[in-house]
C-alpha positions in Angstrom: 7.3 -9.3 -60.0 5.0 -11.2 -57.6 5.2 -14.9 -58.3 1.4 -15.0 -58.7 1.7 -13.5 -62.2 2.8 -16.7 -63.9 1.4 -18.0 -67.2 -1.8 -19.9 -66.9 -2.4 -18.8 -63.3 -6.1 -18.4 -64.1 -8.1 -21.2 -65.7 -11.5 -21.0 -67.3 -13.5 -23.7 -69.1 -16.9 -23.1 -70.8 -18.9 -22.6 -73.9 -17.1 -20.6 -76.5 -19.9 -18.8 -78.5 -19.9 -16.2 -81.2 -22.3 -13.5 -80.1 -24.7 -12.1 -82.8 -26.3 -9.0 -81.3 -28.9 -6.7 -82.7 -31.5 -4.3 -81.3 -34.9 -5.8 -81.7 -38.5 -4.8 -80.7 -41.0 -6.3 -78.4 -42.8 -8.0 -81.3 -39.6 -9.9 -82.1 -39.3 -11.1 -78.5 -43.0 -12.1 -78.4 -42.7 -13.9 -81.7 -40.1 -16.2 -80.2 -41.6 -16.3 -76.7 -38.6 -14.5 -75.1 -38.4 -12.5 -71.9 -36.6 -9.1 -72.2 -33.9 -10.1 -69.6 -33.2 -13.8 -69.7 -30.8 -16.5 -70.9 -32.1 -19.7 -72.5 -30.9 -22.5 -74.6 -32.2 -22.5 -78.2 -35.0 -25.0 -79.0 -36.4 -26.0 -82.3 -38.7 -23.0 -82.4 -35.7 -20.6 -82.2 -34.0 -21.9 -85.3 -35.5 -19.2 -87.5 -34.6 -16.5 -84.9 -30.9 -16.9 -85.8 -31.6 -16.4 -89.5 -33.9 -13.5 -88.8 -31.6 -11.6 -86.5 -28.7 -11.9 -89.1 -31.0 -10.2 -91.6 -31.3 -7.1 -89.3 -29.5 -4.1 -90.6 -27.3 -3.4 -87.5 -26.0 -6.8 -86.5 -22.7 -7.1 -84.6 -20.5 -10.2 -84.1 -18.4 -10.5 -81.0 -16.4 -13.4 -79.5 -18.5 -14.5 -76.5 -19.6 -17.2 -74.2 -19.9 -16.4 -70.5 -16.7 -17.9 -69.1 -14.6 -16.9 -72.1 -15.8 -13.3 -71.6 -14.8 -13.3 -68.0 -11.3 -14.7 -68.5 -10.7 -12.2 -71.4 -11.8 -9.3 -69.1 -9.5 -10.6 -66.4 -6.5 -10.7 -68.9 -7.4 -7.2 -70.1 -7.4 -5.9 -66.5 -4.0 -7.5 -65.9 -2.5 -6.4 -69.3 1.0 -7.8 -68.7 2.2 -10.5 -68.7 0.1 -12.1 -71.4 -1.4 -15.5 -71.1 -2.1 -15.4 -67.4 -5.5 -16.7 -68.4 -6.1 -20.1 -70.0 -9.4 -21.1 -71.6 -10.8 -24.5 -72.7 -13.9 -25.1 -74.7 -15.1 -26.8 -77.9 -15.5 -25.1 -81.3 -16.2 -26.2 -84.9 -13.7 -26.2 -87.8 -15.4 -23.3 -89.5 -15.3 -19.6 -90.1 -16.9 -18.7 -86.7 -14.4 -21.0 -85.0 -11.5 -19.1 -86.8 -13.0 -15.8 -85.5 -13.1 -17.1 -81.9 -9.4 -18.2 -82.2 -8.3 -14.9 -83.6 -10.2 -12.9 -80.9 -8.8 -15.0 -78.1 -5.3 -14.4 -79.5 -6.0 -10.7 -79.7 -7.1 -10.7 -76.1 -3.8 -12.5 -75.1 -5.7 -15.4 -73.6 -4.1 -18.9 -73.9 -7.1 -20.6 -75.5 -6.8 -24.3 -76.2 -10.0 -25.3 -78.0 -11.1 -28.8 -78.6 -11.9 -28.7 -82.4 -14.3 -31.1 -84.0 -16.2 -31.1 -87.3 -19.5 -32.8 -86.3 -21.1 -29.6 -85.2 -20.6 -25.9 -86.2 -19.2 -23.3 -83.7 -21.8 -22.3 -81.2 -23.6 -18.9 -81.4 -25.6 -16.7 -79.1 -28.3 -14.4 -80.3 -28.3 -11.3 -78.1 -31.7 -9.6 -78.6 -31.3 -6.1 -77.2 -34.3 -4.0 -76.2 -33.6 -0.8 -74.3 -31.1 -1.7 -71.6 -32.3 -5.3 -71.4 -30.8 -8.3 -73.3 -32.4 -11.6 -74.0 -29.8 -14.3 -74.8 -30.6 -17.4 -76.8 -27.7 -19.8 -77.0 -27.3 -22.3 -79.8 -24.5 -24.4 -78.2 -23.8 -26.6 -81.2 -20.1 -27.4 -81.0 -19.8 -26.0 -77.5 -22.0 -29.0 -76.4 -19.4 -31.4 -77.8 -16.7 -30.8 -75.3 -15.1 -34.1 -74.4 -13.3 -34.8 -71.2 -11.4 -37.9 -72.4 -10.4 -36.3 -75.7 -9.4 -32.9 -74.3 -9.3 -32.3 -70.5 -7.7 -35.6 -69.7 -4.9 -35.3 -72.3 -1.6 -34.7 -70.5 -0.6 -31.6 -72.3 -4.0 -30.0 -71.5 -4.2 -31.3 -67.9 -0.8 -29.9 -67.2 -2.2 -26.4 -67.9 -4.9 -27.1 -65.4 -2.3 -28.0 -62.8 -0.4 -24.8 -63.4 -3.4 -22.7 -62.4 -4.1 -21.2 -58.9 -7.6 -19.9 -59.6 -10.3 -21.7 -61.5 -13.6 -20.3 -62.8 -16.4 -22.0 -64.7 -19.8 -20.5 -65.5 -22.8 -22.7 -64.5 -23.8 -22.9 -68.1 -21.1 -25.6 -68.6 -23.0 -27.9 -66.2 -25.3 -28.6 -69.2 -22.3 -29.8 -71.2 -19.7 -31.6 -69.2 -20.4 -31.8 -65.4 -17.7 -34.6 -65.2 -15.1 -32.1 -66.5 -16.2 -29.5 -63.9 -15.9 -32.0 -61.1 -12.4 -33.1 -62.1 -11.2 -29.5 -62.1 -13.1 -28.6 -58.9 -11.7 -31.6 -57.0 -8.2 -30.8 -58.2 -8.6 -27.3 -56.8 -10.0 -28.5 -53.5 -7.3 -31.2 -53.0 -4.6 -28.6 -53.6 -6.1 -25.8 -51.6 -6.5 -23.7 -54.7 -9.6 -21.5 -55.4 -12.5 -22.7 -57.5 -15.2 -20.3 -58.6 -18.6 -21.1 -60.1 -21.4 -18.9 -61.4 -25.1 -19.7 -61.0 -25.4 -18.2 -64.6 -29.1 -18.4 -65.2 -32.3 -19.4 -63.4 -32.7 -22.5 -65.6 -29.4 -23.9 -64.2 -30.7 -23.9 -60.6 -34.1 -25.3 -61.8 -33.2 -28.0 -64.3 -29.5 -28.8 -63.6 -29.9 -29.0 -59.9 -28.2 -32.4 -59.5 -24.9 -31.6 -61.2 -24.9 -28.1 -59.6 -25.3 -29.6 -56.1 -22.7 -32.2 -56.8 -20.0 -29.6 -57.5 -21.2 -27.2 -54.8 -19.1 -28.8 -52.0 -15.9 -27.9 -54.0 -17.0 -24.3 -54.7 -14.9 -21.6 -52.9 -16.6 -18.6 -54.5 -20.1 -18.6 -55.9 -21.3 -15.8 -58.1 -24.8 -14.9 -59.3 -27.2 -12.1 -59.8 -30.4 -11.3 -57.7 -32.7 -13.3 -59.9 -30.4 -16.4 -60.0 -30.0 -16.1 -56.2 -33.8 -16.0 -55.7 -34.3 -19.0 -58.0 -31.6 -21.0 -56.3 -33.1 -20.3 -52.9 -36.5 -21.3 -54.0 -35.3 -24.5 -55.6 -33.3 -25.4 -52.4 -36.3 -24.7 -50.2 -34.6 -21.9 -48.3 -38.0 -20.2 -47.8 -36.6 -16.7 -47.8 -36.4 -13.9 -50.5 -33.9 -11.8 -48.4 -30.7 -11.7 -50.5 -28.4 -11.3 -47.5 -30.0 -14.3 -45.8 -29.8 -16.3 -49.1 -26.0 -15.5 -49.2 -25.6 -16.7 -45.6 -27.4 -20.0 -46.4 -25.4 -20.6 -49.5 -22.2 -19.9 -47.6 -23.0 -22.6 -45.0 -23.8 -25.3 -47.5 -21.5 -28.4 -47.1 -17.9 -27.8 -48.2 -15.0 -30.2 -48.6 -11.9 -28.0 -48.2 -12.3 -26.6 -44.7 -9.2 -24.3 -45.1 -11.2 -21.8 -47.1 -14.6 -20.4 -46.1 -16.9 -20.1 -49.0 -17.4 -16.6 -50.4 -20.8 -15.7 -51.9 -21.1 -12.7 -54.2 -24.5 -11.6 -55.6 -24.7 -8.6 -58.0 -28.0 -6.7 -58.3 -27.6 -4.5 -61.4 -27.5 -0.9 -60.2 -28.2 -1.9 -56.6 -25.5 -2.8 -54.1 -23.5 -6.0 -54.6 -24.0 -8.4 -51.7 -21.0 -10.4 -50.4 -20.1 -12.6 -47.5 -17.0 -11.2 -45.7 -16.0 -13.8 -43.1 -19.2 -14.5 -41.1 -20.9 -11.2 -42.0 -22.8 -10.2 -45.1 -21.9 -6.8 -46.5 -23.2 -4.4 -49.2 -20.9 -2.8 -51.7 -22.3 0.1 -53.8 -21.7 0.0 -57.5 -20.2 2.9 -59.4 -22.7 5.6 -60.3 -23.5 5.9 -64.0 -25.8 8.2 -65.9 -28.5 5.9 -67.4 -27.9 7.7 -70.7 -24.4 6.3 -70.8 -25.6 2.7 -70.7 -25.3 1.3 -74.2 -26.3 -2.3 -73.4 -26.0 -4.5 -70.3 -24.9 -7.6 -72.2 -21.8 -8.9 -70.6 -22.0 -6.9 -67.4 -22.1 -9.9 -65.2 -19.3 -11.6 -67.0 -17.3 -8.4 -66.8 -17.9 -8.1 -63.1 -16.5 -11.6 -62.6 -13.5 -10.9 -64.9 -12.6 -7.8 -62.9 -13.0 -9.7 -59.7 -10.8 -12.6 -60.9 -8.0 -10.2 -62.1 -7.4 -9.1 -58.5 -8.1 -12.5 -57.0 -5.3 -14.1 -59.0 -3.0 -11.4 -57.5 -4.2 -12.4 -54.0 -5.8 -9.1 -53.3 -8.4 -8.8 -50.5 -12.1 -9.4 -51.3 -13.0 -5.7 -51.2 -10.4 -5.0 -53.9 -11.8 -7.9 -56.0 -15.3 -6.4 -55.8 -14.1 -2.9 -56.6 -12.3 -4.2 -59.7 -15.5 -6.1 -60.7 -17.6 -3.0 -60.4 -15.0 -1.1 -62.5 -15.0 -3.7 -65.3 -18.8 -3.9 -65.4 -19.0 -0.1 -65.5 -16.7 0.0 -68.5 -18.6 -2.8 -70.4 -22.1 -1.4 -70.1 -21.0 1.8 -71.9 -20.2 -0.3 -75.0 -21.9 -2.8 -77.3 -21.5 -6.4 -76.3 -18.7 -7.6 -74.0 -16.0 -5.3 -75.5 -13.4 -3.1 -73.9 -11.1 -0.2 -74.7 -7.4 -0.8 -75.3 -6.3 -0.3 -71.7 -8.1 -0.2 -68.3 -8.0 2.8 -66.2 -8.2 1.1 -62.8 -6.1 2.2 -59.9 
């Protein structure tokens, strides 16, 4: 057994959400002012959306939240031993919270939720049209994560210290940037690996300050082509060339000089772009018949999960990307971010 496979080697922290997904039509999107392929935070005008989507005949509930999806996929790829992945986030003391706890346990993830009763467990409406998905997150409890009451508590922080690889989706920047910084600095100080995701265009636009505060500690940055373009625009890179954007992101200031930053940008069915040393390389995704795509919800999270599963085993970057492509390919054939009993990845 390689020593890398110890309990809690992979640490994730984010917004645990219960996904409520349904196929909707363009009128539904227009009614709530949604784009077919986007992620936003719910506003007052979206409150009725959650009631309306639940009324749809074919609604499905899945444990979700971007970071939690990724660590669950990583654990699924690893299979044994269990509890290689740890997850922190805030839920409510309610039925949806119980479902999230049960689903994390089924996925063999070591979830330590901060539970509070002021706000109900967060939800995410996944409005599916064709192979697009528009996500509207009502953070609720997820927004109540408290560094002092959870992350700083010795028994929780000791789990952080056990990890070798850390991953947090950019979405959590809207909740607890101070928690992200504490984890990121710990990783940097101890020459461990800290990964962050750009997550959605609105993060680069409206949470620029907390994002750029954590960037010097980021060893691996993930994003898709839209997020990469938005980040470049917001940072004044004045280029739309994705390889050039990857280069520029790689060379942003970095605290731990022992590790060169790795930039990984997915582009749906187009090649994944990644920095390999000082070069930028293209990695083709697995071919898939368009008719086999059920929905693309969770594809990005799955890519990261697959990637992390190999990273935690200290595999080379090419292997990490191959595992990411494999996991994403499995997920898009199914509803939501769900997976078969065992992976078939060699």
